[in-house]
LUMKEVO-768720 format. One record per residue (C-alpha): residue number from 0; x, y, z. Coordinates in Angstrom, 3 decimals, m for minus. Layout:
BEGIN
+-----+----------+----------+----------+
:  nr :        u :        v :        w :
+-----+----------+----------+----------+
: NUM :        X :        Y :        Z :
...
+-----+----------+----------+----------+
***
This chain:
BEGIN
+-----+----------+----------+----------+
:  nr :        u :        v :        w :
+-----+----------+----------+----------+
:   0 :   m0.173 :    0.220 :    0.084 :
:   1 :    2.070 :    2.677 :   m1.282 :
:   2 :    1.933 :    6.209 :    0.459 :
:   3 :    0.145 :    8.261 :   m2.501 :
:   4 :    0.825 :   11.455 :   m1.137 :
:   5 :    3.455 :   13.869 :   m2.806 :
:   6 :    6.750 :   14.245 :   m0.552 :
:   7 :    9.563 :   16.877 :   m1.143 :
:   8 :   12.707 :   15.356 :   m1.956 :
:   9 :   14.376 :   17.115 :    1.432 :
:  10 :   11.585 :   16.073 :    3.736 :
:  11 :   11.423 :   16.031 :    7.678 :
:  12 :   11.708 :   12.311 :    7.625 :
:  13 :   14.607 :   12.200 :    5.599 :
:  14 :   16.566 :   14.805 :    7.838 :
:  15 :   17.383 :   11.556 :   10.398 :
:  16 :   19.013 :    9.674 :    7.691 :
:  17 :   20.799 :   13.022 :    5.905 :
:  18 :   22.126 :   13.912 :    9.458 :
:  19 :   24.504 :   10.774 :    8.663 :
:  20 :   24.609 :   11.073 :    5.076 :
:  21 :   23.807 :   14.344 :    3.023 :
:  22 :   23.165 :   12.036 :    0.005 :
:  23 :   20.328 :   10.131 :    1.452 :
:  24 :   17.227 :    9.913 :   m0.927 :
:  25 :   14.053 :    7.962 :    0.505 :
:  26 :   11.152 :    6.375 :   m1.608 :
:  27 :   12.630 :    2.822 :   m1.090 :
:  28 :    9.541 :    0.490 :   m0.833 :
:  29 :    9.737 :   m2.421 :    1.464 :
:  30 :    7.394 :   m4.934 :    3.357 :
:  31 :    8.489 :   m3.128 :    6.663 :
:  32 :    7.707 :    0.328 :    5.166 :
:  33 :    4.297 :   m0.977 :    4.103 :
:  34 :    3.544 :   m2.378 :    7.447 :
:  35 :    3.970 :    1.076 :    8.641 :
:  36 :    1.922 :    2.998 :    6.341 :
:  37 :   m0.793 :    0.433 :    7.131 :
:  38 :   m0.572 :    0.931 :   10.772 :
:  39 :   m0.366 :    4.848 :   10.248 :
:  40 :   m3.683 :    4.463 :    8.446 :
:  41 :   m5.415 :    3.075 :   11.259 :
:  42 :   m4.167 :    5.196 :   13.494 :
:  43 :   m5.717 :    7.714 :   11.429 :
:  44 :   m8.999 :    6.225 :   11.335 :
:  45 :   m9.360 :    5.319 :   14.774 :
:  46 :   m8.481 :    9.161 :   15.615 :
:  47 :  m11.308 :   10.366 :   12.765 :
:  48 :  m13.819 :    7.512 :   13.940 :
:  49 :  m13.682 :    6.177 :   10.506 :
:  50 :  m14.332 :    2.338 :   10.143 :
:  51 :  m11.081 :    0.295 :    9.917 :
:  52 :  m11.038 :   m1.984 :    6.748 :
:  53 :  m12.211 :   m5.632 :    7.094 :
:  54 :   m9.118 :   m7.385 :    6.288 :
:  55 :   m7.178 :   m5.339 :    8.743 :
:  56 :   m4.442 :   m7.234 :   10.788 :
:  57 :   m5.401 :   m7.465 :   14.135 :
:  58 :   m1.943 :   m7.070 :   15.545 :
:  59 :   m1.484 :   m3.927 :   13.449 :
:  60 :   m4.655 :   m2.386 :   14.517 :
:  61 :   m3.519 :   m3.571 :   18.092 :
:  62 :   m0.594 :   m0.782 :   17.737 :
:  63 :   m2.572 :    1.640 :   16.250 :
:  64 :   m5.472 :    1.497 :   19.401 :
:  65 :   m2.138 :    1.895 :   21.756 :
:  66 :   m1.034 :    4.786 :   20.014 :
:  67 :   m4.687 :    6.407 :   20.270 :
:  68 :   m5.008 :    5.647 :   24.030 :
:  69 :   m1.966 :    6.889 :   24.383 :
:  70 :   m2.455 :   10.352 :   22.476 :
:  71 :   m5.589 :   10.865 :   24.353 :
:  72 :   m3.870 :   11.040 :   27.735 :
:  73 :   m1.737 :   14.063 :   26.927 :
:  74 :   m3.684 :   15.926 :   23.574 :
:  75 :   m6.882 :   17.655 :   23.684 :
:  76 :   m9.180 :   16.178 :   21.371 :
:  77 :  m10.783 :   19.380 :   20.418 :
:  78 :   m8.081 :   21.014 :   18.525 :
:  79 :   m6.566 :   17.782 :   17.085 :
:  80 :   m4.983 :   18.019 :   13.553 :
:  81 :   m4.372 :   14.673 :   11.707 :
:  82 :   m1.917 :   14.028 :    9.021 :
:  83 :   m1.970 :   17.527 :    7.920 :
:  84 :    0.639 :   19.272 :    5.351 :
:  85 :    2.924 :   21.652 :    7.212 :
:  86 :    5.708 :   23.575 :    5.321 :
:  87 :    8.815 :   25.033 :    6.291 :
:  88 :    9.564 :   28.739 :    5.131 :
:  89 :   12.908 :   30.614 :    4.926 :
:  90 :   12.513 :   33.275 :    7.321 :
:  91 :   14.645 :   35.897 :    5.149 :
:  92 :   13.548 :   35.167 :    1.192 :
:  93 :   10.026 :   33.459 :    2.508 :
:  94 :   10.717 :   30.618 :    0.100 :
:  95 :    9.538 :   27.332 :    0.912 :
:  96 :   12.699 :   25.266 :    1.830 :
:  97 :   10.469 :   21.948 :    2.350 :
:  98 :    6.996 :   20.303 :    3.323 :
:  99 :    5.823 :   17.226 :    5.593 :
: 100 :    2.830 :   15.831 :    6.900 :
: 101 :    2.738 :   15.709 :   10.891 :
: 102 :    0.681 :   12.439 :   12.028 :
: 103 :   m0.912 :   14.593 :   14.874 :
: 104 :   m0.444 :   17.843 :   16.421 :
: 105 :   m2.850 :   20.955 :   18.247 :
: 106 :   m3.166 :   23.312 :   20.941 :
: 107 :   m3.252 :   21.596 :   24.168 :
: 108 :   m4.014 :   22.973 :   27.718 :
: 109 :   m0.801 :   22.554 :   30.386 :
: 110 :   m0.959 :   23.946 :   33.996 :
: 111 :    1.166 :   26.689 :   32.713 :
: 112 :   m0.821 :   27.722 :   29.678 :
: 113 :   m1.550 :   26.229 :   26.346 :
: 114 :    1.116 :   24.376 :   24.450 :
: 115 :    1.602 :   23.089 :   21.107 :
: 116 :    1.631 :   19.378 :   21.059 :
: 117 :    3.054 :   17.400 :   18.167 :
: 118 :    2.776 :   13.462 :   18.154 :
: 119 :    4.686 :   11.048 :   15.546 :
: 120 :    3.848 :    7.607 :   15.409 :
: 121 :    6.865 :    5.166 :   14.792 :
: 122 :    6.112 :    1.359 :   14.133 :
: 123 :    9.493 :    0.471 :   14.296 :
: 124 :   12.967 :    0.308 :   16.060 :
: 125 :   13.741 :    3.020 :   18.084 :
: 126 :   15.612 :    5.459 :   16.783 :
: 127 :   17.335 :    9.259 :   16.626 :
: 128 :   14.367 :   11.194 :   15.307 :
: 129 :   15.178 :   14.609 :   16.903 :
: 130 :   15.857 :   16.085 :   13.353 :
: 131 :   12.441 :   15.073 :   12.029 :
: 132 :   11.024 :   16.552 :   15.291 :
: 133 :   12.241 :   19.580 :   15.103 :
: 134 :   11.702 :   20.136 :   11.395 :
: 135 :    7.892 :   19.848 :   12.397 :
: 136 :    8.505 :   21.561 :   15.489 :
: 137 :    9.763 :   24.817 :   13.417 :
: 138 :    6.957 :   24.441 :   11.128 :
: 139 :    4.661 :   24.729 :   13.604 :
: 140 :    6.053 :   27.571 :   15.437 :
: 141 :    6.201 :   29.503 :   12.161 :
: 142 :    2.603 :   28.766 :   11.369 :
: 143 :    1.306 :   29.175 :   14.921 :
: 144 :    3.481 :   31.789 :   16.434 :
: 145 :    4.619 :   29.611 :   19.109 :
: 146 :    8.141 :   29.257 :   20.674 :
: 147 :    8.233 :   25.825 :   21.759 :
: 148 :    6.738 :   22.291 :   21.101 :
: 149 :    5.992 :   19.507 :   23.491 :
: 150 :    6.903 :   15.945 :   21.425 :
: 151 :    5.767 :   12.487 :   21.534 :
: 152 :    7.115 :   10.195 :   19.521 :
: 153 :    4.775 :    6.817 :   20.119 :
: 154 :    6.863 :    3.487 :   19.570 :
: 155 :    3.821 :    1.062 :   18.874 :
: 156 :    5.774 :   m2.043 :   18.728 :
: 157 :    7.470 :   m1.405 :   22.277 :
: 158 :    4.345 :    0.795 :   23.882 :
: 159 :    6.864 :    3.473 :   24.525 :
: 160 :    6.104 :    7.331 :   24.490 :
: 161 :    9.318 :    8.989 :   24.281 :
: 162 :    8.519 :   12.832 :   25.432 :
: 163 :   10.503 :   16.127 :   25.405 :
: 164 :   10.470 :   19.826 :   24.719 :
: 165 :   12.014 :   21.506 :   21.695 :
: 166 :   12.056 :   25.471 :   21.966 :
: 167 :   12.424 :   27.505 :   18.720 :
: 168 :   16.551 :   27.597 :   19.404 :
: 169 :   16.599 :   23.768 :   19.348 :
: 170 :   15.016 :   23.593 :   15.681 :
: 171 :   17.725 :   25.464 :   14.400 :
: 172 :   19.655 :   21.970 :   14.284 :
: 173 :   17.788 :   21.274 :   10.802 :
: 174 :   19.459 :   24.261 :    8.596 :
: 175 :   22.796 :   22.652 :    8.918 :
: 176 :   21.644 :   19.268 :    7.628 :
: 177 :   19.904 :   21.288 :    4.635 :
: 178 :   22.813 :   23.126 :    4.181 :
: 179 :   24.659 :   19.945 :    3.627 :
: 180 :   22.457 :   17.875 :    1.668 :
: 181 :   22.167 :   20.804 :   m0.537 :
: 182 :   25.848 :   21.231 :   m1.735 :
: 183 :   27.010 :   20.242 :   m4.975 :
: 184 :   30.201 :   18.358 :   m3.753 :
: 185 :   28.333 :   16.457 :   m1.194 :
: 186 :   29.753 :   12.973 :   m0.470 :
: 187 :   27.896 :    9.953 :    0.707 :
: 188 :   28.917 :    8.317 :    4.001 :
: 189 :   28.024 :    4.484 :    4.706 :
: 190 :   25.674 :    4.607 :    7.539 :
: 191 :   22.818 :    2.552 :    8.941 :
: 192 :   20.860 :    3.974 :    6.767 :
: 193 :   22.067 :    2.728 :    3.517 :
: 194 :   19.422 :   m0.186 :    3.094 :
: 195 :   16.765 :    2.653 :    3.047 :
: 196 :   18.330 :    4.669 :    0.505 :
: 197 :   17.031 :    4.353 :   m3.172 :
: 198 :   20.243 :    5.501 :   m4.574 :
: 199 :   21.977 :    2.266 :   m2.873 :
: 200 :   22.591 :    0.471 :   m6.204 :
: 201 :   24.235 :    3.724 :   m7.358 :
: 202 :   26.040 :    4.592 :   m4.751 :
: 203 :   29.843 :    4.656 :   m4.525 :
: 204 :   30.014 :    3.816 :   m0.803 :
: 205 :   27.697 :    0.570 :   m1.238 :
: 206 :   29.483 :   m0.289 :   m4.592 :
: 207 :   32.830 :   m0.322 :   m3.192 :
: 208 :   31.749 :   m2.935 :   m0.786 :
: 209 :   30.623 :   m5.157 :   m3.442 :
: 210 :   33.753 :   m4.776 :   m5.590 :
: 211 :   35.614 :   m5.613 :   m2.712 :
: 212 :   33.562 :   m8.820 :   m1.926 :
: 213 :   32.667 :   m9.814 :   m5.157 :
: 214 :   36.586 :   m9.602 :   m5.851 :
: 215 :   37.817 :  m11.362 :   m2.940 :
: 216 :   35.006 :  m14.233 :   m3.756 :
: 217 :   36.580 :  m14.299 :   m7.153 :
: 218 :   33.203 :  m13.915 :   m8.632 :
: 219 :   33.361 :  m12.584 :  m12.499 :
: 220 :   31.102 :   m9.504 :  m12.218 :
: 221 :   32.896 :   m7.715 :  m15.443 :
: 222 :   30.015 :   m6.500 :  m17.378 :
: 223 :   27.372 :   m5.806 :  m14.695 :
: 224 :   28.855 :   m2.146 :  m14.272 :
: 225 :   29.715 :   m2.018 :  m10.992 :
: 226 :   29.553 :    2.086 :  m10.701 :
: 227 :   26.535 :    2.309 :  m12.521 :
: 228 :   24.913 :   m0.565 :  m11.455 :
: 229 :   21.245 :   m1.131 :  m10.694 :
: 230 :   19.691 :   m4.271 :   m9.823 :
: 231 :   16.505 :   m3.736 :  m12.470 :
: 232 :   18.926 :   m3.355 :  m15.100 :
: 233 :   21.750 :   m5.533 :  m14.364 :
: 234 :   23.175 :   m8.499 :  m16.636 :
: 235 :   20.749 :  m11.464 :  m16.067 :
: 236 :   23.863 :  m13.824 :  m16.528 :
: 237 :   25.666 :  m11.836 :  m13.662 :
: 238 :   23.233 :  m11.737 :  m11.098 :
: 239 :   23.452 :  m15.205 :   m9.866 :
: 240 :   27.542 :  m14.618 :   m9.614 :
: 241 :   26.385 :  m11.225 :   m7.703 :
: 242 :   23.981 :  m12.916 :   m5.394 :
: 243 :   26.707 :  m15.695 :   m4.386 :
: 244 :   29.096 :  m13.231 :   m4.096 :
: 245 :   27.559 :  m11.333 :   m1.404 :
: 246 :   24.884 :  m13.819 :    0.241 :
: 247 :   27.706 :  m14.585 :    2.889 :
: 248 :   27.113 :  m11.161 :    4.191 :
: 249 :   23.757 :  m12.108 :    5.511 :
: 250 :   24.612 :  m15.082 :    7.243 :
: 251 :   27.587 :  m13.212 :    9.076 :
: 252 :   25.331 :  m10.309 :   10.279 :
: 253 :   23.041 :  m12.937 :   11.702 :
: 254 :   26.096 :  m14.572 :   13.500 :
: 255 :   26.730 :  m10.750 :   14.689 :
: 256 :   23.198 :   m9.997 :   15.740 :
: 257 :   23.415 :  m13.565 :   17.880 :
: 258 :   26.419 :  m12.572 :   19.366 :
: 259 :   24.952 :   m9.050 :   20.359 :
: 260 :   21.754 :  m10.815 :   21.755 :
: 261 :   23.635 :  m12.872 :   23.779 :
: 262 :   26.097 :   m9.948 :   25.535 :
: 263 :   23.086 :   m8.042 :   26.163 :
: 264 :   21.772 :  m10.947 :   27.724 :
: 265 :   24.173 :  m11.597 :   29.818 :
: 266 :   24.458 :   m8.236 :   30.895 :
: 267 :   27.078 :   m6.112 :   28.678 :
: 268 :   26.313 :   m3.021 :   27.314 :
: 269 :   26.481 :   m2.700 :   23.431 :
: 270 :   26.477 :    0.574 :   21.718 :
: 271 :   23.306 :    1.488 :   19.928 :
: 272 :   21.214 :   m1.767 :   21.414 :
: 273 :   19.457 :   m2.805 :   24.252 :
: 274 :   17.290 :   m5.779 :   25.392 :
: 275 :   13.578 :   m5.843 :   24.651 :
: 276 :   11.318 :   m8.695 :   25.749 :
: 277 :    8.183 :   m9.324 :   23.851 :
: 278 :    5.513 :  m11.994 :   24.213 :
: 279 :    3.646 :  m14.302 :   22.221 :
: 280 :    0.264 :  m15.662 :   23.559 :
: 281 :   m1.352 :  m18.825 :   22.558 :
: 282 :   m4.135 :  m21.041 :   23.433 :
: 283 :   m3.019 :  m23.776 :   25.634 :
: 284 :   m6.245 :  m25.765 :   25.812 :
: 285 :   m8.449 :  m25.192 :   22.625 :
: 286 :  m11.679 :  m27.210 :   24.029 :
: 287 :  m11.726 :  m25.074 :   27.200 :
: 288 :  m11.571 :  m21.923 :   24.962 :
: 289 :  m14.195 :  m22.899 :   22.805 :
: 290 :  m16.581 :  m23.354 :   25.703 :
: 291 :  m15.263 :  m20.372 :   27.658 :
: 292 :  m15.334 :  m18.175 :   24.518 :
: 293 :  m19.161 :  m18.499 :   23.498 :
: 294 :  m18.861 :  m18.787 :   19.953 :
: 295 :  m20.354 :  m21.255 :   17.845 :
: 296 :  m18.343 :  m24.042 :   16.516 :
: 297 :  m18.348 :  m22.250 :   12.856 :
: 298 :  m17.495 :  m18.840 :   14.492 :
: 299 :  m14.763 :  m20.087 :   16.702 :
: 300 :  m13.149 :  m22.500 :   13.744 :
: 301 :  m13.061 :  m19.225 :   11.783 :
: 302 :  m10.197 :  m17.827 :   14.503 :
: 303 :   m8.353 :  m20.866 :   14.097 :
: 304 :   m5.918 :  m22.415 :   11.238 :
: 305 :   m5.087 :  m26.157 :   11.208 :
: 306 :   m1.518 :  m27.715 :    9.873 :
: 307 :   m1.777 :  m29.866 :    7.220 :
: 308 :    1.597 :  m31.475 :    8.458 :
: 309 :    0.260 :  m32.411 :   11.939 :
: 310 :   m2.969 :  m33.912 :   10.522 :
: 311 :   m0.608 :  m36.036 :    8.440 :
: 312 :    1.280 :  m37.192 :   11.177 :
: 313 :   m2.056 :  m37.965 :   12.963 :
: 314 :   m4.064 :  m39.406 :   10.174 :
: 315 :   m1.187 :  m40.500 :    7.881 :
: 316 :   m0.817 :  m38.777 :    4.203 :
: 317 :   m2.728 :  m40.827 :    2.277 :
: 318 :   m5.698 :  m40.666 :    4.847 :
: 319 :   m5.510 :  m36.682 :    4.765 :
: 320 :   m5.467 :  m37.025 :    0.619 :
: 321 :   m8.114 :  m39.289 :    0.270 :
: 322 :  m10.645 :  m37.935 :    2.804 :
: 323 :   m9.932 :  m34.159 :    2.911 :
: 324 :   m7.967 :  m33.614 :   m0.325 :
: 325 :  m10.896 :  m31.482 :   m1.671 :
: 326 :  m10.866 :  m29.404 :    1.287 :
: 327 :   m7.209 :  m28.166 :    1.206 :
: 328 :   m6.197 :  m25.296 :   m0.687 :
: 329 :   m2.693 :  m25.667 :   m2.317 :
: 330 :   m0.343 :  m22.433 :   m2.469 :
: 331 :    2.610 :  m21.915 :   m4.819 :
: 332 :    5.957 :  m21.217 :   m3.145 :
: 333 :    8.619 :  m20.183 :   m5.389 :
: 334 :   11.974 :  m20.967 :   m3.849 :
: 335 :   15.813 :  m19.906 :   m4.909 :
: 336 :   18.051 :  m22.982 :   m5.433 :
: 337 :   21.257 :  m23.438 :   m6.947 :
: 338 :   21.444 :  m25.898 :   m9.896 :
: 339 :   22.352 :  m29.096 :   m8.613 :
: 340 :   20.851 :  m28.874 :   m4.951 :
+-----+----------+----------+----------+
***
């Protein structure tokens, strides 16, 4: 579900990334990004009192519901602006610098008087998003002639409300980032946001790593065009060799991740990471759950899924095929395997 809204090249959300690499450009689609867009959609639906899609994922809806419930604890519902477009204007030339869509904002009464409150929903991992919030805060200060903004970053996956206040002076940090991103001679930096960047297949920083790895692995990728290489236009005969040359990086990253998890579990501090425990709930007694639910058998079974593999272990494959074959849906799963495996 791609976001249909138009975004400026340098946008508030891209400033977090441009802080580390002035050449960063967003717009790269991914399953994670699409999940975030869905949850943001449910978040807006719930605030506006609009119906949710019938096929909405319950876990995703649960994240949106937590965010709305938390939002109602600190923001006035009488002045709540949802997904409203804001503009950053140059104070001297009055030219438009950038624009963006703030999740929710509004003037809210506090003991010391009314204050502008900004809430931003984050569905992924906690990251430093101060630059993005500073951009929105600056936009709000310009539009509503205020000098400070109370910020709430809502991490729905972890049910965490990160709260701080940005004064007008604090928002000045965005202009240095924008200035560097606009320089003609800007140079890319390899950073944690390379995987999000739409320029990753042509960036000299990422290409240097690809070149280094493929040479070390002795794979012939001449003709792929390392500097100008784009996955979509690569020579099909070379794609397989490119994948084999780079695939070890994934397993190596998994090993590093495993070590980090183990060391954090042992009480060690790893810069940039912390231990987070999540829970997964399941029904341990189906008959008892059916009785307690009060649902009809049809409605209860509609909430369940049956493992064909486990049925085969109980009844035997031949019995399952002969008695239930016409009730089993077959889905084609495409896998990638090397020739000869």
